C-alpha positions as CSV (number, residue, x, y, z in Angstrom):
1,M,161.5,26.4,108.4
2,D,160.5,25.6,112.0
3,C,158.7,22.4,110.9
4,F,161.8,21.4,108.8
5,Q,164.1,22.0,111.8
6,T,161.8,20.1,114.2
7,S,161.5,17.1,111.9
8,L,165.3,16.9,111.4
9,G,165.8,17.5,115.1
10,H,164.5,14.0,115.8
11,S,167.5,12.6,113.9
12,W,171.0,12.6,115.4
13,I,172.5,13.9,112.1
14,Y,171.0,17.4,112.2
15,P,172.1,18.4,115.8
16,T,175.5,16.8,115.2
17,V,176.1,18.8,112.0
18,I,175.0,22.1,113.5
19,L,177.1,21.5,116.7
20,C,180.2,20.6,114.6
21,L,179.8,23.7,112.5
22,F,179.5,25.7,115.7
23,G,182.6,24.0,117.1
24,F,184.6,24.6,113.9
25,F,183.8,28.3,113.6
26,S,184.1,29.0,117.3
27,M,187.6,27.5,117.3
28,M,188.7,29.1,114.0
29,R,190.5,31.9,115.8
30,P,193.8,32.6,114.0
31,S,194.8,35.5,116.3
32,E,195.3,33.2,119.3
33,P,198.9,32.2,118.6
34,F,199.8,35.9,118.2
35,L,197.9,37.3,121.1
36,I,201.0,38.5,123.1
37,P,202.7,40.1,120.1
38,Y,199.4,41.9,119.3
39,L,199.0,43.2,122.9
40,S,202.6,44.3,123.2
41,G,202.8,45.7,119.6
42,P,201.7,49.2,118.3
43,D,198.0,48.3,118.4
44,K,197.7,48.1,122.2
45,N,201.2,49.1,123.3
46,L,201.1,47.2,126.6
47,T,204.2,46.3,128.5
48,S,205.2,42.7,129.3
49,T,204.8,43.4,133.0
50,E,201.2,44.6,132.5
51,I,200.3,41.6,130.4
52,T,201.9,39.1,132.7
53,N,201.0,40.5,136.1
54,E,197.7,42.4,135.6
55,I,195.9,41.0,132.5
56,L,196.5,37.2,132.1
57,P,195.8,36.2,135.7
58,V,192.3,37.6,135.4
59,W,191.4,34.6,133.1
60,T,192.4,32.1,135.8
61,Y,190.5,33.8,138.6
62,S,187.3,34.3,136.5
63,Y,187.4,30.8,135.2
64,L,187.6,29.4,138.7
65,L,184.8,31.7,139.9
66,L,182.5,30.8,137.0
67,L,183.1,27.1,136.5
68,L,180.8,25.5,139.1
69,P,177.9,28.0,138.7
70,V,178.0,27.6,134.9
71,F,178.2,23.8,135.3
72,I,175.0,23.8,137.3
73,L,173.3,26.4,135.1
74,T,174.2,24.5,132.0
75,D,172.2,21.4,133.0
76,Y,169.3,23.4,134.5
77,V,168.7,25.5,131.3
78,R,169.4,22.4,129.1
79,Y,172.6,23.4,127.3
80,K,171.5,25.4,124.3
81,P,171.2,28.8,126.1
82,V,174.7,28.4,127.4
83,I,176.1,27.5,124.0
84,V,174.4,30.7,122.7
85,L,175.9,32.6,125.6
86,Q,179.3,31.3,124.6
87,G,178.8,32.6,121.1
88,I,177.8,36.0,122.4
89,S,180.8,36.0,124.7
90,L,183.2,35.2,121.9
91,I,181.8,38.1,119.8
92,T,182.1,40.5,122.8
93,M,185.7,39.3,123.4
94,Y,186.9,40.1,119.9
95,L,185.1,43.4,119.8
96,L,187.0,44.4,122.9
97,L,190.3,43.1,121.5
98,L,189.8,45.1,118.4
99,F,188.6,48.4,119.8
100,G,189.3,48.4,123.5
101,Q,192.4,50.2,124.9
102,G,194.3,50.0,128.1
103,V,194.8,47.5,130.9
104,R,191.2,47.7,132.1
105,A,189.8,46.8,128.7
106,M,192.1,43.8,128.4
107,Q,191.2,42.6,131.8
108,V,187.6,42.6,130.8
109,V,188.7,40.6,127.7
110,E,190.2,38.0,130.0
111,F,187.1,37.9,132.2
112,V,184.9,37.3,129.1
113,Y,187.3,34.6,128.0
114,G,186.7,33.0,131.4
115,I,183.0,32.9,130.5
116,V,183.9,31.3,127.1
117,T,186.0,28.6,128.7
118,A,183.5,27.9,131.5
119,T,180.7,27.5,129.0
120,E,182.6,24.9,127.0
121,V,181.0,22.3,129.2
122,A,177.7,22.9,127.3
123,Y,179.2,22.0,124.0
124,F,180.4,18.6,125.1
125,A,177.3,17.8,127.2
126,Y,174.7,19.0,124.7
127,I,175.0,16.0,122.3
128,Y,174.2,13.5,125.0
129,S,170.7,15.0,125.5
130,V,169.7,15.0,121.8
131,V,171.1,11.7,120.4
132,S,170.5,8.1,121.5
133,S,173.2,6.3,123.4
134,E,174.3,4.1,120.5
135,H,175.6,7.3,118.7
136,Y,177.5,8.7,121.7
137,Q,181.0,7.5,120.9
138,K,180.7,8.4,117.2
139,V,179.3,11.9,117.8
140,S,181.8,12.6,120.5
141,G,184.6,11.8,118.1
142,Y,183.1,14.1,115.5
143,C,182.7,17.0,117.9
144,R,186.2,16.8,119.4
145,S,187.9,16.2,116.0
146,I,186.3,19.2,114.3
147,M,187.6,21.5,117.1
148,L,191.1,20.0,116.7
149,V,191.0,20.5,113.0
150,A,189.7,24.1,113.3
151,Y,192.4,25.0,115.8
152,T,195.2,23.5,113.7
153,A,193.8,25.1,110.5
154,A,193.6,28.5,112.3
155,S,197.2,28.3,113.5
156,V,198.5,27.4,110.0
157,L,196.4,30.1,108.4
158,A,197.7,32.7,110.9
159,Q,201.3,31.7,110.2
160,L,200.9,31.9,106.5
161,L,199.1,35.3,106.7
162,V,201.8,36.8,109.0
163,S,204.9,35.3,107.3
164,L,203.9,35.5,103.6
165,A,201.1,38.1,103.3
166,K,202.6,40.3,106.1
167,I,199.1,40.9,107.4
168,S,198.9,42.8,110.7
169,Y,197.7,41.1,113.9
170,F,194.7,43.5,113.9
171,Y,193.2,41.8,110.9
172,L,193.8,38.4,112.3
173,N,191.3,39.5,115.1
174,V,188.9,40.7,112.4
175,I,188.9,37.2,110.9
176,C,188.3,35.8,114.4
177,L,185.3,38.2,114.9
178,V,183.8,37.1,111.6
179,S,184.3,33.4,112.4
180,V,182.8,33.5,115.9
181,S,179.9,35.6,114.6
182,V,179.1,32.7,112.2
183,A,179.4,30.3,115.1
184,F,176.9,32.3,117.0
185,L,174.4,32.1,114.1
186,F,174.8,28.4,114.0
187,S,174.1,28.1,117.7
188,L,170.6,29.6,117.2
189,F,169.7,26.6,114.9
190,L,170.5,24.0,117.5
191,P,167.3,22.0,118.6
192,M,166.3,22.7,122.2
193,P,166.8,19.5,124.2
194,K,163.8,18.2,126.1
195,K,166.0,16.6,128.8
196,S,169.3,17.0,130.6
197,M,171.5,14.7,132.6
198,F,170.4,15.8,136.1
199,F,167.6,18.5,136.5
200,H,165.5,17.4,133.6
201,A,166.4,13.7,133.5
202,K,163.8,11.3,132.1
203,P,162.3,8.6,134.4
204,R,164.3,5.4,134.2
205,K,163.3,1.8,134.6
206,E,166.8,0.8,135.5
207,A,169.3,2.2,138.0
208,R,172.8,3.0,137.1
209,R,175.4,0.4,138.2
210,P,177.4,1.4,141.2
211,L,181.1,1.9,140.5
212,S,183.1,-1.2,141.4
213,I,186.3,-0.2,143.1
214,N,187.9,-3.5,142.1
215,T,187.1,-3.3,138.4
216,G,189.8,-1.8,136.1
217,L,190.5,-1.4,132.5
218,G,191.4,-4.6,130.8
219,E,193.2,-4.8,127.5
220,G,190.0,-5.4,125.6
221,A,187.9,-2.7,127.3
222,T,186.4,0.0,125.2
223,P,186.1,3.6,126.4
224,G,182.8,5.4,126.2
225,R,180.6,2.4,126.9
226,H,178.1,3.4,129.4
227,E,175.3,1.0,128.7
228,E,175.1,-1.1,131.8
229,K,173.0,-4.2,132.7
230,P,171.9,-3.8,136.3
231,T,171.0,-6.8,138.4
232,S,167.9,-6.9,140.5
233,E,170.1,-6.2,143.5
234,T,171.7,-3.1,142.1
235,A,168.2,-1.9,141.0
236,T,167.1,-1.9,144.5
237,T,170.2,-1.0,146.5
238,S,172.1,1.4,144.3
239,G,172.5,4.9,145.5
240,S,172.0,6.2,142.0
241,L,168.8,7.7,140.8
242,G,166.2,5.1,140.3
243,A,162.8,5.2,138.6
244,G,161.0,5.9,141.9
245,Q,163.2,8.9,142.6
246,L,162.8,10.5,139.2
247,S,159.1,9.7,138.4
248,S,157.4,12.5,140.3
249,P,159.7,14.6,142.4
250,K,158.3,17.7,144.1
251,P,159.5,20.8,142.3
252,E,160.9,22.4,145.5
253,N,163.0,19.3,146.2
254,V,164.5,18.8,142.8
255,A,167.6,20.9,143.4
256,R,168.2,19.4,146.8
257,R,167.8,15.9,145.4
258,V,170.2,16.5,142.6
259,F,172.9,18.0,144.9
260,V,172.5,15.1,147.4
261,Q,172.8,12.6,144.5
262,W,176.0,14.4,143.2
263,F,177.6,14.1,146.6
264,Q,176.7,10.4,146.9
265,D,178.0,9.7,143.3
266,L,181.3,11.6,143.9
267,K,181.8,9.9,147.2
268,E,181.4,6.5,145.6
269,C,183.5,7.4,142.5
270,Y,186.5,8.6,144.5
271,S,186.4,5.6,146.8
272,S,188.2,3.8,143.9
273,K,191.9,4.3,144.6
274,R,192.7,3.9,140.9
275,L,190.2,6.5,139.8
276,L,191.4,8.8,142.6
277,Y,195.1,8.6,141.5
278,W,194.3,9.2,137.9
279,S,192.1,12.1,138.8
280,L,194.9,13.5,141.0
281,W,197.2,13.4,138.0
282,W,194.6,15.0,135.8
283,A,194.0,17.9,138.2
284,L,197.7,18.6,138.9
285,S,198.9,18.2,135.3
286,T,196.0,20.2,133.8
287,A,196.8,23.1,136.2
288,G,200.4,23.1,135.1
289,F,199.4,22.7,131.4
290,N,197.0,25.6,131.5
291,Q,199.5,27.8,133.3
292,V,202.2,27.0,130.7
293,C,199.9,27.6,127.7
294,N,198.7,30.9,129.3
295,Y,202.2,32.3,129.6
296,V,204.3,30.6,126.9
297,Q,203.9,33.4,124.4
298,I,205.3,35.8,127.0
299,L,208.4,33.5,127.2
300,W,208.7,33.4,123.4
301,D,208.5,37.1,123.2
302,Y,211.2,37.3,125.9
303,K,213.5,34.9,124.1
304,A,212.9,36.5,120.7
305,P,211.1,39.9,120.8
306,S,208.4,40.0,118.2
307,L,209.3,43.6,117.3
308,N,212.9,42.5,116.3
309,S,212.5,39.0,114.9
310,S,210.2,36.8,112.9
311,V,207.5,35.1,114.9
312,Y,206.5,31.5,114.2
313,N,203.9,31.0,117.0
314,G,201.2,29.8,114.6
315,G,203.3,27.1,113.0
316,V,204.5,25.9,116.4
317,E,200.9,25.7,117.8
318,A,199.8,23.8,114.7
319,I,202.6,21.2,114.8
320,A,202.2,20.8,118.6
321,T,198.4,20.2,118.3
322,F,198.8,17.8,115.4
323,G,201.6,15.9,117.1
324,G,199.5,15.6,120.3
325,A,196.5,14.4,118.2
326,V,198.6,11.7,116.5
327,A,200.0,10.6,119.9
328,A,196.6,10.5,121.4
329,F,195.2,8.6,118.4
330,A,198.0,6.1,118.7
331,V,197.0,5.3,122.3
332,G,194.0,3.3,121.1
333,Y,196.3,0.9,119.3
334,V,198.8,0.3,122.1
335,K,198.2,-2.9,124.1
336,V,199.4,-2.1,127.6
337,N,198.2,-3.2,131.0
338,W,197.3,0.3,132.2
339,N,196.2,-1.0,135.6
340,L,199.8,-2.1,136.3
341,L,201.8,0.3,134.2
342,G,199.6,3.3,133.8
343,E,201.0,5.2,136.8
344,L,204.6,4.4,135.6
345,A,203.6,6.0,132.2
346,L,202.3,9.1,134.1
347,A,205.7,9.3,135.9
348,I,207.8,8.9,132.8
349,F,205.9,11.4,130.7
350,S,205.8,13.8,133.6
351,V,209.6,13.6,133.5
352,V,209.4,14.5,129.8
353,N,207.1,17.5,130.7
354,A,209.5,18.7,133.4
355,S,212.6,18.3,131.1
356,S,210.8,20.2,128.3
357,L,210.0,23.1,130.6
358,L,213.5,23.2,132.1
359,L,214.9,23.3,128.5
360,M,212.6,26.2,127.7
361,H,213.9,28.0,130.9
362,Y,217.6,27.4,130.3
363,T,217.9,27.8,126.5
364,T,218.6,31.1,124.8
365,D,217.7,29.7,121.4
366,I,214.0,30.3,120.4
367,W,214.0,27.2,118.3
368,A,215.0,25.0,121.2
369,C,212.3,26.8,123.2
370,Y,209.8,25.9,120.5
371,A,211.0,22.3,120.5
372,G,210.5,22.1,124.2
373,Y,206.9,23.3,123.9
374,L,206.3,20.7,121.1
375,M,207.4,17.9,123.4
376,F,205.5,19.3,126.4
377,K,202.1,19.7,124.6
378,S,202.3,16.4,122.7
379,S,203.1,14.4,125.8
380,Y,200.3,16.1,127.8
381,M,197.7,15.4,125.1
382,L,198.9,11.8,125.0
383,L,198.6,11.4,128.8
384,I,195.3,13.2,129.2
385,T,193.8,10.9,126.6
386,I,194.9,7.9,128.6
387,A,193.6,9.5,131.8
388,V,190.2,10.2,130.3
389,F,190.1,6.6,129.0
390,Q,190.9,5.2,132.4
391,I,188.4,7.3,134.3
392,A,185.5,7.1,131.8
393,V,185.6,3.3,131.2
394,N,183.9,2.4,134.5
395,L,181.5,5.3,134.9
396,S,178.1,6.2,133.6
397,M,177.8,9.4,131.5
398,E,176.3,11.3,134.5
399,R,179.1,10.3,136.8
400,Y,181.8,11.0,134.2
401,A,180.4,14.5,133.8
402,L,180.6,15.0,137.6
403,V,184.1,13.7,137.9
404,F,185.2,15.8,134.9
405,G,183.7,18.9,136.4
406,I,185.3,18.3,139.8
407,N,188.7,17.4,138.4
408,T,188.6,20.6,136.3
409,F,187.6,22.7,139.3
410,L,190.5,21.2,141.4
411,A,192.9,21.9,138.5
412,L,191.7,25.6,138.5
413,V,192.2,25.8,142.3
414,V,195.8,24.6,142.0
415,Q,196.3,26.9,139.0
416,T,195.0,29.8,141.0
417,I,197.4,29.1,143.8
418,I,200.3,28.9,141.4
419,T,199.2,32.2,139.7
420,V,198.9,34.0,143.0
421,A,202.2,32.7,144.4
422,V,204.3,32.9,141.2
423,V,202.8,35.5,138.9
424,D,200.6,37.9,140.8
425,Q,202.0,41.2,142.1
426,R,200.8,40.1,145.6
427,G,202.9,37.0,145.4
428,L,206.5,36.5,144.3
429,N,206.0,38.4,141.0
430,L,208.7,36.3,139.3
431,P,210.2,37.1,135.9
432,I,208.8,35.0,133.1
433,S,212.0,32.9,132.6
434,I,212.1,32.0,136.3
435,Q,208.4,31.2,136.2
436,F,209.2,28.3,133.7
437,L,211.9,27.1,136.1
438,V,209.1,26.8,138.7
439,Y,206.7,25.1,136.3
440,G,209.5,22.6,135.3
441,S,210.1,21.9,139.0
442,Y,206.4,21.5,139.6
443,F,206.2,18.7,137.0
444,A,209.3,17.1,138.4
445,V,207.4,16.8,141.7
446,I,204.4,15.3,140.0
447,A,206.8,12.8,138.3
448,G,208.3,11.9,141.7
449,I,204.9,11.3,143.3
450,F,203.7,8.9,140.5
451,L,207.1,7.2,140.2
452,I,206.9,6.2,143.9
453,R,203.3,5.2,143.5
454,S,204.0,3.1,140.3
455,L,206.9,1.3,142.0
456,Y,204.7,0.5,144.9
457,T,201.9,-0.8,142.5
458,I,204.4,-3.0,140.5
459,Y,206.0,-4.3,143.7
460,S,202.6,-5.1,145.2
461,A,201.5,-6.9,142.1
462,K,204.7,-8.9,142.1
463,C,204.2,-9.9,145.7
464,R,200.6,-11.0,145.1
465,K,201.7,-13.1,142.1
466,E,204.4,-14.8,144.2
467,V,201.9,-15.6,147.0
468,Q,199.4,-17.0,144.4
469,S,202.1,-19.1,142.8
470,S,203.2,-20.4,146.2
471,A,199.6,-21.2,147.2
472,T,199.0,-23.0,143.8
473,S,202.2,-25.1,144.2
474,Q,201.2,-26.1,147.7
475,S,197.8,-27.2,146.7
476,H,199.2,-29.5,144.1
477,R,201.4,-31.3,146.6
């Protein structure tokens, strides 16, 4: 068996299939759309105040605390152990959800969920260490698509079981436990990578190209292309890791060298104003998106209590995810000068996000509340696809991983500030309906920032064009 696995491990197909199977079963969690009704129902009998103020914030705090250490550990131990840890954490989480009782047990659930989300970086980074670069784009598409399919299928299955079979929320968690246990078993069959992006990088004959702050995404550019042709100048002057730096480093200096290189790469990346502004939107909007997704079920339960009315959370999540996926897929076929109009798109769709959240605050109709969430999630998934596209197109895989990690960390910092100020008992401790008024206002501020920035960008481009036209006409006289 070991020989068979080893021989297949040299192919990109085997690790891709195993990773996709892990991704499918780890995301096949039908109880997620009904978490709040489960916690507030007879199984756990927790109050809305306990769930909102004492339990759910633990995930935000633990995710922030764990993200950077796990990011470093993931590369150092070469991904697979962290994927296995994610599988173990998922099993632990559902065992606690099934058999734990009281606020403290559910707080531990949220802490373990923080481990699960922090270790997701290993899932997306693993494939780049075991397949060759020509398969990166294809395999990334497989891994991301399978998780999307699993989440949608789980939401549909949950809604059918709850609405038609009248199954209790407890047994939805039993299905989740079985699914994540299967995912854990698949994680054990992943080949162990021999290299990683930073701590165990292979010696290179070529340096990575420095980020050009003047290059942007043209209409014909393709995301995910990281194969760069360095010139002799960049090979000798680049701040990136060259062959001499990686060939025989002293063991005690490896960590210091990697951290110094991270700092230099990030400094160079964020020197691009375009990348900086897209990253700013990513961090701010992701913070708001995570906050909304974390508390939206509380709002739904407030608008239409699950004990007194039918609950359609699973169907809504499935439609929202599918709608967002379609919108994100359509981005690849839209011909737009994102350099000029990208920030205007961020402003316009941030207005859509703000309007959706304000609708969810003011309406008393649960269906209007559902509709607002559909618009919100779909528009966010559309924009985050564009943002990833814009950021990734000019970066090597290593630099993209760093920027992604820092942007996610900044998003969690902002989300933690929002949680402490708005939700936590030590802050304003606002009612759930008022919270969504705050979140809507938050996205309105984001829309204002990028509207001003986009108008400045368009006006500057127009002025440059007029100056160039004037200079051209004078030269022909």
